[in-house]
N, C-alpha and C positions, 0 to 999 in steps of 0.2 A: 598353531592351534587356534581355531576360531573361538571367540567369546560367546557367551550366552546371549539370547535375545532379551535384554533387560530395558531397552529404551522404549518408552511409550510416547506416542503423539496423540493427544486428545483434541478433538475439534467439535465444537457444538454445531449441530446441523442447522443450516439456514438460520443462523442465530437471531438476527434482528427481526426477520419476519416471524420466526417462531415465538419470539417474545410478544410481538403484537397479537398473534393468535392466542397466546396464553392469557394476555390481559383482556382480550375481547373474544370470547368463545364463538361469537357469530362469524368470525373471520376464518375459523378452522375449515380446512378442506377447500378454501377458495383461493384463486390467484390474487395475491396482494403484493404490493411493492412499497417499500419505505422511501419517501422522498416526494418529488413533485416534478420540477423541471429536469432533474436528474434522478435516475434510479440508484438509490444507495444500496439497496438489497432487495432480493426477490424471494418469495416462497417457492417451494418445489413445484407447487401447482402452476405458478407463473413461469418458472423455468421450463416447464414442459412446452410452452409456447415460444420459447427462445428468448424470453426476457432475461437480461443479465445486469448485474451491477455496473454502473458507469454509463449505461445507455441513456439516451435522452428520453424524456417523458413521452414526447409525441411518437417516437419510434416504438416504444414499449406498448403504447395504446394501439398502434397499427397492428402489432403482432398479436395482441390480446385485448380485444375491444371490451371485454368484461373485467379487465384489470381494475383493481381498487387501490388507490394510493392512500397511505396513512402518513401522518406527519412525523412520527418517531418519538419514542419516549427514552431519551438518552440517559436519564437517571436510572430508569429500570434496567437498561442494558448494562450500565456499570455495576449496579447492585447484583444482578443475576450472574453476570460474567465473573465477578469477584467470588460469588458464592460457589459457582461451579468449579472454578479452578482452585478454590481453597479446599475442596474435597480431595483433589489430587495431593495437596500438601499434607493431608492427614496420613499419607502413606510413604512419603519420602521428602527430605529437605531439598533434594536436587531437582528443582523445578525451574525451567526456563520459559518464561511467559513470552509469547510472540506477539499477542494482541489481546483484545478483550475476550476473545472466544477460543483461543487455542494455545497450547503449551506442550513442551517436551517435558519428560520426567525420566529419571534413571532410578529404577527400583532395585538395582543390584544390592545385595546384602539385606534386603527387607523380607526375604522368604520366611524366616523363622517367626517373624511377627505377624505377617499378613498373608502368607502363602506365595505361590509362584507368580511371576509377572502376569500370566494369563488370568489367574484368579484375582489379582489386584485390579486388572483392567475390567473384569466383569463386575467387581464390587463397585468400582468408580461409576460405571455406566448405570448400575442398578440404583445407586444412591442419588445420582443427578436426576434420574427419572422420578424417583419416589419423592425426593425432597424439594425439587424445583419444578418438576413437570416438563423438563426439557430433554431432548434426545441428544446424545453425544456419541460420536464415532471414535473408535480408538484403533490405532495400529501399533503392533508390538513387533520389534525387530532388533537386530544387533547394532544398527547405525541410525542416526537421525534421518538421513535421506530415505532409507527403506521404511522407517516407521511412519514418516509423513506420507509417503506414497501409499502405504498400507491403509492408513486412515482414510485416504481419498477413495481407495478401492472399496473400503467398508461402508461408505455412505450409500444411502442414509441409514442412520441408526444401527450400525453394525460393528463388528470386531473382526479384524484380520490379523493373524499371527504369521510372521515369515520365519519359517524354519531355517536356521543358519546353514543347514546342509543343502538347501535348494534355493538359495538367494538369487543366483543368476537366472535360474529357470523361471522364477517368479517375476523378476525384473524385466527380462528381455522380451517378454511377450506383451508388455504393456505399451500403450501409446506414448509418444515422446512428450506430449503436452502435460503429462503428469509430473514431469521433472521440474525442479527449481530452475528458473531462468528461461523456460520455454513458454513464451506468451504467443499471441496470435501471429505476430510478425515472424518470430523465430520458427514457429510451427510451419508457416507457409514456405519459408525459405528452405527448411529441411525437406518438406514434402516435394518441393520442386527438384530437389536432389535425389528423390526416391527414398527418403528416410521417413518412415511413419512410426516404427517401433523402436523401443530403446535398444533392443538387440542389434538392429541395423545401425544405430548410432554408434554403438560400441565397436562395430566392425569397421567403421570409417577410419582411414589413415589420419593421424593427428594433423598433418599438414593441410589436408583437404578440409578437415573440419574447422581449423583455425582460419583458413582462407574464406570459408563460408560464413563463419559466425564472429570472426575477430579473435585475436589471440587470447584475451582473458576469458571470455565466455566459452570459447572453443575448448580451452584447457580444462575449465571447470566442468563442462558437460562430458568431456571424455572421461574424466575421473569418476564422475557419478554414474555414467553409463556402464563403466567397468567395475562398479561396486567398490570404488575406493573413496571412503569417507571416514576420516579420523577425527572429526569434530566432537568435542566433549560438550556436555551440558554446561551452559553459562547461567549461573543464577542471578547475575547482575549485568544489566545492559545499559549502555549510555547512548542517548540519541546521537546519531551521526548526521542527520539531515532534517530539514523542515520543508514541506512542500504543500502545494495546493493545485487543484485543477478545475477546469470548467468545461463541461460538455456543451457544445454550441448547436448541435443538430447538423445543419449544413448551411454555413454562412459564407458570404464573399470574403476572400482573403484580402481585405482592405483595412487601412489604418483606422477608419472610423468604427470598424467592428472590433479589431483586436486590441486597440489601445485601452479602452475602458475596462476590458476584461483583464488585461495584464495589470492595470493599476489596482483593480479589486484584489487579484491574487497576491500581488506584492504587499498590499495593505494587510491581508490576513497573515502572511508569512512574517512580515516585519514586526507586527505586533507580538507574535509568539517569540521571535528571536529576542526582542527587547525585554520581554517579560522574564525570560530565562537568562538574560545577559550572555547570549551565545551568538554573536555575529559570525558570519561565514565568509569565506574567501572565494568559493566556487559557486557561480550562478549558472543554472542550466534551464533551458526551456525545451519543451516537447511540443511539437506541432503535429497534429493528426489531420490528414487530409480526408476528403469525402470518401475515398476508397479504403479508409481505415489504415492506410500506410502512415507510419509515424517517423518523424525525423527529430533528432535531438542535437542541439548545439549548446556549448558551454564556454565559459571564460573564467579563468582564475585570476583574482585581483591581488595586488601586492599587500593590501591590508584588508582585514575583515570588515564587512558592512552589515548594517541592520536597518538603515533608513529606508522608509517606504519609497520615497521618490527615486533614490539611487537604484533600488532593486527594479522598480518599474521601468526606468530609462534603460538600464542594461538589458532587461528582458525585451523591450521594444527593439533595441538594436539587434539582438540575437534572432528575433522573429523575422525582422527585415532581411537578415542575412540568409535565413532558411528559405524565405520566399524568393530571394534573388537567385539562389541556386536551383530553384524549382519553378521557373517562370511559367510552366504549363499548368501548374496547379492553380485553379481558380477558386476553390472552396476549402474551408477548414471546418473540422467537426469537433476538435478539442484543443485546448491550450493548457499547458501545465508549466509551473515554475517550481524549481527545487533549489535550495541553498544547502551546500555541504561544506566540508572542511571547517566545521564549527570550532570556534575558540572560546575559551572561558575568560571573560573580562580582560581582553588584551590591552596592552599599553598602546596609546595613540601618540604618534609623533606629530607635534604641531608643525605646520608648514607656512612658509611666507606666501603672501598674495602675489604670485608671479604671473597671474593672468593665463594660466595653462588651460587648455581646452577642456580637460576633465577635472578642473579644480573643484567643482561642486560635488564630485563623487569621491574626492579624497577625504577620508575621515578626519584628518588633522587640519583641514582648511577652514577658513572663517565661514564660507558658504555652507559647507557640510555641517558645521556646528549649528548654524541657524536652522538647517533642515532637521537636525536631531532635536532641537528645542521644540520645533513644531510637533514632531512625533510624540515627544514626552507630554506635551500639553494635551494632544488628542488622546493619548493613552489614559491620562488622568481623568479626562471627561468621561471616557467610555467606562472606566472602572467604576465611576460613581453613578452614571446615568444610563449605561447600556451601550452596546455596540452602535446602534442606529442613531445615537444622539448627535454625532458629528461625522462628516465624511469629507474626502477630498473633492475639490471642484470637478475633477475629471470624472467623478461618479455621480454628478448632480442629476444626470438624466435617468438614473436608475441603476440598480445593482444586478449584474449578470448572474445567471444561474451557476452555482458552484457547489462543491461538496462542503457542507457546513463544518466549521472547526470542531464542533461537538462530536460529530461522527468521525472525523479524521483522528481525533485524539483517542477514540475508542479502537478504531480499526488499524491504526498504524503505530509502529514503534519509533515515531519521530516526535519532535516537539509539538 
């Protein structure tokens, strides 16, 4: 017997741009983007021209010459995001926050107090609009996957309820890009195989799908496409990774271009890892070429690291390995670093100075200890005088454009 549709997915519409339009009414109805060198978020008016988050500023202006960039009010985002999602908490304690502007909630058992799940969703939308001046779209369904898709279908400023009796009919007519895990690359790969709708994906043999998308992602997509999703609401989440990225536009795939970018990204990530005492063992890089095709390489270390120099050097080696395997690629448009397999205050085994090639990257070595001391000194200076007070010599020529940490902390569930 199927359960009732009691899972809500609430998502504030074009949140960052909507907040800017709320703070400055003269921006309402106009194409705006938060950011500068990189588009952090775009209003619906800007999206109509093809402007998207993560796009370089110059490309966004090409698509929309009248686009207006605003710097971003991160304190306001935090305040209004907290206020909007606290409204949901007024109706159920089972709230799983995904980011600053979206959350799941399970309202099972709340009917006697607040009405049906649909009535609760309507009340949440009405209150957020009246109390905060923001639009929020809500999907109501039996599972988290369906609820999230329903909220996307509901945008902008809508409510979609998925009847448990017609879940597959609702799901299978929708485009595959609405599914978790299907980004631009996966979408293109599926389209090349003749798969554009979720129903077509559900009909693919498992072996063919796994050969096309990889075993882990293929199995995940097969389950979701066939409406198999048993995940429950998790009210507490622990960060599993820390990452940063930088959109480059279209730059030569050469060391003088990517080295300072990687050092900058490693500096941002290392600072966050050290602040939380959460070093990580797996370092990954993502290189996006000029045609928007992306390649990811990673390495897992024997001991967790958080030193900026170590992260930067490992990232450089990974990027060089990517470029060596793709010698025809002459340009890169984005670089990203991510650190996962995070550990909490691990024990460090001291090592003898044996002159090993990777000695400076071994946390227990004397060289690594010296690097850690430099990082701690820089962290202390920045805590007192601000981020720009001191930087590594590799970045003396200027700081590359990247997604600011303030924005990443709001937008992502990582450190």
